[in-house]
N, C-alpha and C positions, 0 to 999 in steps of 0.2 A: 383366741388365736384361730386364724382361718387356715394357715398353712406354714410350713417351715421346711427348708431344704438346704443342702449345701451345693455349691457349684462355683464356676469361675466368676471372678469379679475384678474390678479395677478400683483403685483408690484415687480420689480427687480431694486434695486439701487446698482450701482457699486461704489466701493471706488475710490476716486481720491484725490490727495494731495491738489489741488487748489479749490476743490469744495466738502467739507465734508458733502454732503447731505445724504450719506449712513449711517452716524453716528446717524441720527435722528431716534427715535423709531416710528414704524408704528404699531398701534394696530389693525386696521381693514380697509380694503378697502370697502367703503360704496357702491360706484357705479362707473361705467366706461362708457365713451362714446368713441366709435370707429369711426374713420373717414377714409374714403377711398378717396383720392384726387389725382389729376394729378398735379404734381409740375414741369412741364416742363416750363422753363422760356420763356418769350416772345422774340421778335426779338431784338438783341443787337444794341446799338447806339454808334458809335465811338465819344468820347468826344474830345480827342486830339491824333493825330497820331505823335508819337515821331520819326518815321522812315521817315516821309515825309521831303523832302528838300525844 
């Protein structure tokens, strides 16, 4: 984690056919937490090599 803070924010919900979350009413955004993280994945591990003979 590189940083975290609280502060003003706004909520934007996009309409989607399989997730109708945007149809819910939002009366007020009370608070917001902002996180700045590094989401680089670790070293991958081969579980099964389908091309090996």
